[in-house]
C-alpha positions as CSV (number, residue, x, y, z in Angstrom):
1,M,-0.1,0.1,0.2
2,I,1.4,3.3,-1.0
3,D,2.1,5.8,1.8
4,V,1.7,9.3,0.5
5,A,3.8,11.1,3.1
6,T,6.8,8.5,2.4
7,T,6.5,9.1,-1.4
8,W,6.5,13.0,-1.0
9,Q,9.9,12.5,1.0
10,Q,11.3,10.5,-1.9
11,V,10.2,13.0,-4.3
12,C,11.9,15.8,-2.3
13,A,14.9,14.1,-1.9
14,A,15.2,13.5,-5.7
15,L,14.3,17.4,-6.2
16,A,17.1,18.3,-3.7
17,G,19.6,16.4,-5.8
18,G,18.1,18.0,-9.1
19,D,16.8,14.9,-10.4
20,Y,13.5,15.9,-12.0
21,D,13.2,12.6,-13.9
22,A,13.4,10.3,-10.9
23,A,11.0,12.6,-8.9
24,F,8.4,12.2,-11.8
25,G,9.2,8.3,-11.9
26,I,8.5,8.1,-8.3
27,L,5.2,9.9,-8.7
28,D,4.3,7.9,-11.7
29,A,4.8,4.7,-9.9
30,A,3.1,5.5,-6.8
31,M,0.1,6.7,-8.6
32,N,-0.2,3.6,-10.6
33,E,-0.3,1.5,-7.4
34,A,-2.4,4.0,-4.9
35,R,-6.0,4.0,-4.4
36,K,-8.0,7.0,-5.4
37,P,-7.9,9.1,-2.4
38,A,-4.1,8.7,-2.4
39,Q,-4.0,9.1,-6.1
40,A,-5.6,12.7,-5.7
41,R,-3.0,13.8,-3.2
42,L,-0.2,12.3,-5.4
43,A,-2.0,14.3,-8.3
44,L,-1.5,17.5,-6.4
45,Y,2.4,16.9,-5.6
46,L,2.5,16.1,-9.4
47,G,1.1,19.6,-10.0
48,H,3.8,21.1,-7.7
49,L,6.4,19.5,-9.7
50,H,4.8,20.8,-13.0
51,A,4.5,24.3,-11.3
52,L,8.4,24.4,-10.8
53,Y,8.7,24.6,-14.6
54,G,6.6,27.7,-14.6
55,D,4.8,29.0,-18.0
56,A,6.1,26.0,-19.8
57,A,3.9,23.6,-18.2
58,T,0.6,25.3,-17.4
59,T,-1.1,22.7,-19.4
60,E,0.3,19.8,-17.5
61,L,-0.4,21.8,-14.2
62,E,-4.1,22.3,-15.2
63,A,-4.3,18.6,-16.1
64,A,-2.9,17.4,-12.8
65,L,-5.3,19.7,-10.8
66,R,-8.2,18.4,-12.8
67,A,-7.2,14.7,-12.0
68,A,-6.9,15.7,-8.3
69,R,-10.6,17.1,-8.2
70,T,-11.8,14.2,-10.2
71,L,-10.2,11.4,-8.1
72,D,-11.2,13.1,-5.0
73,P,-14.0,15.7,-5.1
74,A,-13.5,16.3,-1.4
75,L,-10.3,18.0,-2.2
76,R,-11.8,20.8,-4.1
77,D,-11.5,22.9,-0.6
78,D,-7.8,21.9,-0.1
79,A,-5.3,24.5,0.5
80,L,-2.6,23.2,-1.7
81,L,-5.1,22.7,-4.5
82,L,-6.5,26.1,-4.3
83,A,-2.9,27.7,-4.1
84,L,-1.8,25.8,-7.1
85,S,-5.1,26.8,-8.9
86,A,-4.3,30.4,-7.8
87,E,-0.8,30.2,-9.4
88,L,-2.2,28.6,-12.6
89,D,-4.7,31.3,-12.9
90,A,-1.9,34.0,-12.4
91,R,0.3,32.6,-14.9
92,T,-2.5,32.7,-17.4
93,R,-4.2,35.9,-16.5
94,G,-1.7,37.9,-14.6
95,P,-2.9,40.9,-12.6
96,E,-6.4,40.0,-13.6
97,A,-6.5,36.7,-11.9
98,T,-8.3,36.2,-8.7
99,A,-5.9,36.1,-5.6
100,P,-5.6,33.3,-3.2
101,A,-8.0,33.7,-0.1
102,Q,-6.5,34.8,3.1
103,S,-7.2,31.0,4.5
104,V,-5.0,29.7,1.8
105,R,-2.2,32.4,2.5
106,G,-2.3,31.3,6.1
107,A,-2.7,27.6,5.6
108,A,-1.0,25.0,8.0
109,D,0.7,23.5,5.0
110,P,3.8,25.5,4.1
111,L,3.7,24.2,0.6
112,A,0.3,25.9,-0.1
113,R,1.6,29.0,1.4
114,F,4.6,28.9,-1.2
115,H,2.2,28.7,-4.2
116,A,-0.1,31.4,-2.7
117,L,3.0,33.7,-2.7
118,C,3.8,32.6,-6.1
119,A,0.4,33.5,-7.2
120,L,0.7,36.8,-5.6
121,A,3.9,37.7,-6.9
122,L,2.6,36.5,-10.5
123,G,-0.6,38.5,-10.1
124,E,1.6,41.6,-9.5
125,K,0.5,41.9,-5.8
126,P,4.1,42.0,-4.3
127,Q,3.6,43.3,-1.0
128,E,0.8,40.8,-0.3
129,A,3.3,38.1,-1.4
130,L,5.8,39.4,1.1
131,D,3.2,39.6,3.6
132,I,2.9,35.6,3.9
133,E,4.4,34.3,6.8
134,L,6.8,31.7,5.4
135,T,10.7,30.7,6.2
136,S,13.0,28.6,4.3
137,R,13.0,26.4,7.2
138,D,9.4,25.4,6.7
139,L,10.1,24.0,3.0
140,P,11.9,21.2,1.5
141,E,15.5,21.9,0.4
142,H,14.3,22.1,-3.5
143,L,12.1,25.1,-2.6
144,R,14.3,27.1,0.0
145,W,16.4,29.0,-2.9
146,R,13.2,29.6,-4.9
147,L,11.4,31.1,-1.9
148,R,14.3,33.7,-1.7
149,S,14.2,34.2,-5.5
150,W,10.3,34.9,-5.4
151,E,10.9,37.4,-2.3
152,A,13.7,38.9,-4.3
153,D,11.3,39.5,-7.3
154,A,8.7,41.0,-5.1
155,H,11.2,43.4,-3.6
156,E,12.5,44.5,-7.1
157,S,8.8,45.1,-8.2
158,L,8.4,47.5,-5.2
159,G,11.7,49.2,-6.4
160,Q,13.6,47.9,-3.5
161,S,16.8,46.8,-5.5
162,A,19.3,46.7,-2.7
163,E,17.0,44.3,-0.6
164,A,16.4,42.2,-3.8
165,A,20.0,41.9,-4.5
166,A,20.7,40.9,-0.9
167,L,17.8,37.9,-1.3
168,Y,19.3,36.9,-4.8
169,A,22.7,36.4,-3.1
170,E,20.9,34.3,-0.3
171,A,19.1,32.4,-3.1
172,A,22.5,31.7,-4.9
173,H,23.9,30.4,-1.5
174,L,20.8,27.8,-1.2
175,A,21.0,26.7,-4.8
176,S,23.5,24.7,-6.7
177,G,24.7,24.1,-10.2
178,V,22.9,26.2,-13.1
179,N,20.2,27.6,-10.8
180,R,22.9,29.0,-8.3
181,A,24.6,30.6,-11.6
182,V,21.0,31.9,-12.7
183,M,20.8,33.5,-9.1
184,L,24.1,35.3,-9.1
185,Q,23.2,36.7,-12.5
186,E,20.0,38.0,-11.1
187,Q,22.0,39.6,-8.3
188,A,24.6,41.0,-10.9
189,A,21.6,42.6,-12.7
190,L,20.6,44.4,-9.8
191,H,24.1,45.7,-8.9
192,L,24.3,47.1,-12.4
193,Q,20.9,48.8,-11.6
194,L,22.3,50.3,-8.4
195,G,25.5,51.5,-10.4
196,Q,27.6,48.8,-8.9
197,P,29.5,47.2,-11.4
198,D,32.5,45.8,-9.5
199,A,29.8,43.9,-7.5
200,A,28.2,42.7,-10.5
201,K,31.6,41.6,-11.9
202,A,32.0,39.7,-8.7
203,A,28.8,38.0,-8.6
204,L,29.4,37.1,-12.4
205,D,33.0,35.6,-11.8
206,Q,31.2,33.1,-9.3
207,A,28.8,32.2,-11.7
208,R,30.7,31.4,-14.9
209,P,32.5,28.2,-13.3
210,L,29.0,26.7,-12.4
211,Y,28.3,25.8,-16.1
212,A,29.0,22.4,-17.6
213,A,31.7,22.2,-20.1
214,R,29.7,19.7,-22.1
215,P,26.0,20.0,-21.2
216,S,23.7,17.1,-22.0
217,P,21.6,17.4,-25.1
218,D,18.5,18.0,-23.0
219,E,20.4,20.9,-21.0
220,A,22.4,22.5,-24.0
221,E,19.7,24.9,-25.0
222,E,18.8,26.3,-21.5
223,Q,22.5,26.5,-20.7
224,G,23.3,28.4,-23.9
225,L,20.5,30.8,-23.3
226,N,21.7,31.4,-19.5
227,L,25.4,31.7,-20.8
228,A,24.3,34.3,-23.2
229,T,22.6,36.2,-20.4
230,W,25.8,35.9,-18.5
231,H,27.8,37.5,-21.4
232,Y,25.2,40.3,-21.6
233,L,25.5,41.1,-18.1
234,R,29.4,41.0,-18.3
235,A,29.6,43.4,-21.1
236,Q,27.5,45.9,-19.1
237,A,29.7,45.5,-16.1
238,L,32.9,45.7,-18.4
239,L,31.5,48.9,-20.3
240,N,30.5,50.6,-16.9
241,L,34.3,49.7,-15.6
242,G,35.5,51.8,-18.6
243,Q,36.7,48.4,-20.7
244,P,34.6,48.6,-23.9
245,E,36.8,46.3,-26.1
246,Q,36.4,43.6,-23.5
247,A,32.8,44.5,-23.3
248,H,32.4,43.9,-27.2
249,D,33.7,40.8,-26.9
250,M,31.3,39.8,-24.4
251,I,28.3,41.3,-26.2
252,R,29.4,39.6,-29.4
253,E,29.4,36.0,-27.6
254,A,26.1,36.8,-26.2
255,A,24.6,37.6,-29.5
256,R,26.3,34.4,-31.0
257,L,24.7,32.3,-28.1
258,E,21.3,33.8,-28.7
259,G,21.5,33.2,-32.4
260,Q,22.5,29.6,-31.7
261,H,20.0,28.5,-28.9
262,G,17.1,31.0,-29.3
263,D,16.3,34.3,-31.0
264,P,17.8,37.8,-31.0
265,S,16.8,39.7,-28.1
266,Y,16.3,43.6,-27.8
267,G,18.5,43.7,-24.7
268,V,21.6,42.4,-26.3
269,A,21.2,44.6,-29.5
270,L,20.5,47.7,-27.0
271,V,24.0,46.9,-25.1
272,R,25.7,46.2,-28.4
273,G,24.7,49.6,-29.6
274,Q,26.1,51.2,-26.3
275,V,29.4,49.7,-26.5
276,L,29.9,50.5,-30.0
277,T,29.1,54.0,-29.1
278,H,31.8,54.1,-26.5
279,L,34.0,52.7,-29.2
280,G,33.2,55.7,-31.7
281,R,32.0,53.3,-34.1
282,T,28.5,55.2,-34.2
283,E,27.2,54.1,-37.8
284,Q,27.4,50.6,-36.4
285,A,25.9,51.5,-33.0
286,L,23.0,53.2,-35.0
287,E,22.3,49.9,-36.9
288,A,22.4,47.9,-33.4
289,F,19.8,50.6,-31.9
290,E,17.4,50.2,-35.1
291,T,17.5,46.4,-34.4
292,A,16.8,46.9,-30.8
293,L,13.9,49.2,-31.8
294,N,12.6,46.7,-34.1
295,L,12.7,43.9,-31.3
296,S,11.6,46.1,-28.5
297,T,8.1,45.8,-26.7
298,D,6.0,49.0,-25.9
299,A,7.8,49.2,-22.5
300,D,11.2,48.9,-24.0
301,R,10.6,51.3,-27.2
302,P,11.4,54.7,-25.4
303,F,14.8,53.4,-24.2
304,A,15.6,52.2,-27.9
305,N,14.2,55.7,-29.3
306,H,16.2,57.5,-26.8
307,E,19.5,55.6,-27.6
308,L,18.7,56.0,-31.4
309,G,18.2,59.8,-31.0
310,V,21.6,60.1,-29.0
311,A,23.3,58.1,-31.6
312,L,21.8,60.3,-34.4
313,L,23.0,63.4,-32.6
314,D,26.6,62.0,-32.5
315,L,26.2,61.7,-36.3
316,D,25.2,65.2,-36.6
317,R,21.6,64.4,-37.8
318,P,19.6,66.5,-35.6
319,V,16.3,66.4,-37.7
320,E,16.0,62.7,-37.3
321,A,17.4,62.6,-33.7
322,R,14.7,64.9,-32.7
323,E,12.2,62.5,-34.2
324,K,13.2,59.5,-32.2
325,L,13.5,61.7,-29.1
326,E,10.1,63.2,-29.4
327,A,8.9,59.5,-29.4
328,A,10.5,58.6,-26.2
329,L,9.2,61.9,-24.8
330,A,5.7,60.9,-25.5
331,D,5.7,58.1,-23.0
332,P,5.3,59.8,-19.7
333,E,6.3,56.6,-17.9
334,Y,9.9,56.6,-19.2
335,P,12.1,57.5,-16.3
336,Y,14.7,59.6,-18.4
337,L,12.3,62.3,-19.5
338,P,14.6,65.1,-18.2
339,E,17.5,63.4,-20.1
340,V,15.5,63.3,-23.4
341,L,14.3,67.0,-22.8
342,A,18.0,67.9,-22.7
343,D,18.8,66.1,-26.0
344,V,15.9,67.7,-27.7
345,A,17.4,70.9,-26.6
346,E,20.7,69.9,-28.2
347,C,18.9,69.1,-31.3
348,D,17.4,72.7,-31.2
349,Y,20.8,74.1,-30.8
350,R,22.3,72.3,-33.8
351,L,19.4,73.4,-35.8
352,G,20.2,77.2,-34.7
353,R,17.0,77.5,-32.8
354,L,18.6,79.2,-29.7
355,P,15.8,80.3,-27.8
356,E,13.9,76.9,-28.0
357,A,17.0,75.3,-27.0
358,Q,17.8,77.5,-24.0
359,L,14.1,77.1,-22.8
360,G,14.2,73.2,-23.2
361,A,17.5,73.1,-21.5
362,E,16.5,75.0,-18.6
363,Q,13.4,72.8,-18.0
364,A,15.7,69.7,-18.2
365,L,18.0,71.2,-15.8
366,A,15.0,72.1,-13.2
367,Q,13.9,68.4,-13.6
368,G,17.2,66.9,-12.8
369,A,19.2,66.5,-16.0
370,V,22.0,68.6,-14.9
371,I,25.0,67.5,-16.9
372,P,23.4,67.4,-20.4
373,A,21.3,70.5,-19.8
374,S,24.5,72.5,-18.7
375,L,26.5,71.5,-21.7
376,V,23.5,73.0,-23.9
377,L,22.9,75.8,-21.9
378,G,26.9,76.6,-21.9
379,S,26.8,76.4,-25.8
380,V,23.8,78.6,-26.1
381,A,25.4,81.3,-23.7
382,L,28.6,81.2,-25.7
383,D,26.6,81.9,-29.0
384,Y,25.2,84.8,-27.1
385,F,28.7,85.9,-25.9
386,Q,27.6,85.4,-22.3
387,L,31.1,84.2,-21.3
388,D,30.7,84.4,-17.4
389,D,27.1,82.3,-17.8
390,A,29.0,79.8,-20.0
391,L,31.6,79.3,-17.6
392,E,29.3,78.9,-14.7
393,H,27.3,76.1,-16.8
394,Y,30.6,74.3,-17.6
395,E,31.9,74.2,-14.1
396,R,28.7,72.7,-13.0
397,V,29.2,69.9,-15.5
398,I,32.9,69.6,-13.9
399,R,31.5,69.3,-10.4
400,E,28.7,66.9,-11.4
401,A,30.1,64.4,-14.1
402,A,32.1,61.4,-13.5
403,P,36.1,62.2,-13.6
404,G,37.3,61.1,-17.1
405,S,33.8,60.7,-18.7
406,R,33.3,62.4,-21.9
407,D,31.0,65.0,-20.6
408,W,33.8,66.0,-17.7
409,I,36.6,66.2,-20.4
410,T,34.3,68.4,-22.7
411,A,33.3,70.5,-19.8
412,H,37.3,71.0,-18.9
413,Q,37.9,71.9,-22.5
414,M,35.2,74.3,-22.7
415,A,36.2,76.1,-19.3
416,A,39.6,76.3,-20.4
417,D,38.6,78.0,-23.6
418,V,36.2,80.4,-22.0
419,L,38.8,81.7,-19.8
420,A,41.0,82.1,-22.6
421,Q,38.5,84.0,-24.3
422,Q,38.0,86.3,-21.3
423,G,41.9,87.1,-21.2
424,F,42.8,84.6,-18.7
425,P,41.4,86.4,-15.5
426,N,42.1,83.4,-13.6
427,P,45.0,82.0,-14.9
428,A,45.1,79.3,-12.0
429,A,41.8,77.8,-13.0
430,A,42.5,78.0,-16.7
431,Y,45.8,76.1,-16.3
432,A,44.2,73.6,-14.2
433,Y,41.2,72.9,-16.5
434,A,43.5,72.9,-19.6
435,Q,46.1,70.4,-17.8
436,Q,42.9,67.9,-16.7
437,A,41.5,68.0,-20.3
438,L,44.6,67.5,-21.8
439,S,45.6,64.6,-20.1
440,H,42.6,63.1,-21.4
441,T,42.6,64.3,-25.0
442,P,44.7,62.2,-27.5
443,E,47.1,64.3,-29.7
444,S,45.0,63.3,-33.0
445,D,42.3,65.6,-31.4
446,D,41.9,69.1,-32.7
447,W,41.6,70.2,-29.2
448,H,45.1,69.0,-28.3
449,V,46.9,71.9,-29.9
450,T,44.3,74.5,-28.5
451,L,44.6,73.2,-24.9
452,Q,48.7,73.2,-25.2
453,E,48.3,76.8,-26.3
454,H,46.0,77.5,-23.2
455,L,48.1,75.8,-20.7
456,R,51.4,77.7,-22.2
457,R,49.9,80.9,-22.0
458,A,48.2,80.5,-18.3
459,G,51.3,79.1,-17.2
460,D,53.3,82.2,-18.6
461,L,50.8,84.4,-16.6
462,L,51.1,82.4,-13.3
463,A,55.0,82.6,-13.7
464,Q,54.7,86.2,-14.0
465,Q,52.4,86.5,-11.0
466,G,54.9,84.5,-9.2
467,A,57.7,86.7,-10.0
468,Q,55.9,89.9,-9.2
469,G,55.2,88.4,-5.8
470,G,58.6,87.1,-4.9
471,R,57.7,83.6,-5.4
472,T,58.4,81.3,-8.3
473,L,56.0,78.7,-10.1
474,N,56.9,75.0,-9.3
């Protein structure tokens, strides 16, 4: 006679070792020998097993739940059946699904509470998911890392990225093999969002050795796609660490793996464009951004349009750039609207529409896009021969931009040039700005000779001041 509790323990042991085939085999064998009431409970456990496959096994999950209800009508009010039904509904209808009842969320069976949490997270009710009382110790081993992953997802949905990253780290600690690698990659993605490329790279360093050198045929496609994601994240980390050449190698490999094991993705195309932009290969970047736009969803489209607009600006095509930027500006949910405003102002400046450029840049500055707006305002002020105002804008960029970034270098170049146009009223500042800019400007750049001249003249003036004051310039 089949003992359901013993069978469940055997299934959990197989799942803890990652042997899904054995888990299915144990359940199938038990169901063939069990009587109807036991068969019904085993059908629920089969439903649980299918639920672990997510959206790929909704048909199988539905069949298992239907079998359980047919085999034992008394199970219709069972907490686990109701929780699994709620998860199936959420996977099918998203936020329109019926949420699990409070009695299911507080059920004595931790397995039911786990699936209720999944249903709430899938139904876009992250806080309600987090409100369910459930600890990893309540669950069998194969669900402990999954619980932390669902909790991380809920925190991420609430905009709590730091908390989510910590939970993904815990999930990785509890998982093994490729599952651990995937959790580390989720953690890395959040570190990138938080502006922590070093932490992202460290997590990815831990993930890479977890992939099998020769995966089985059944695992090859899934591993290939996960590895594509690893290379995609690695490219972003390296790009943010100032290593665009290495980032280019990574994003090319991500694209190759996607092509081999799946379909091209918006994300890979977008990052490829960003990498090519940093390498100064703007025409190729434009092609990549156009690909990203073609692959984008409604939510992704403003990001692709914004990148396209900036790339077109880099190619000095302001009319086309403005069209793409206005498309991004039309989405009120886009999180970088102030930056788009500043870029539109740059288009207006390039088109000689100085009043419109100034107004747009002032609006962008007021909304927080300090660096791009200030650069436009500096350009407008120069055209109006308002040199003091121009200097103020460029000095603001110097204070706010990341040292060594393109905007930081541009602001130093322009600040030195403005002080030169003013006749070097502050030669020490002019010398400092020219020196910083020169250290980041290649000899092939037209600015190199100009900056050398500014540095020489500012240095001569400082030497004269030192001589007049009885001091010498070091």
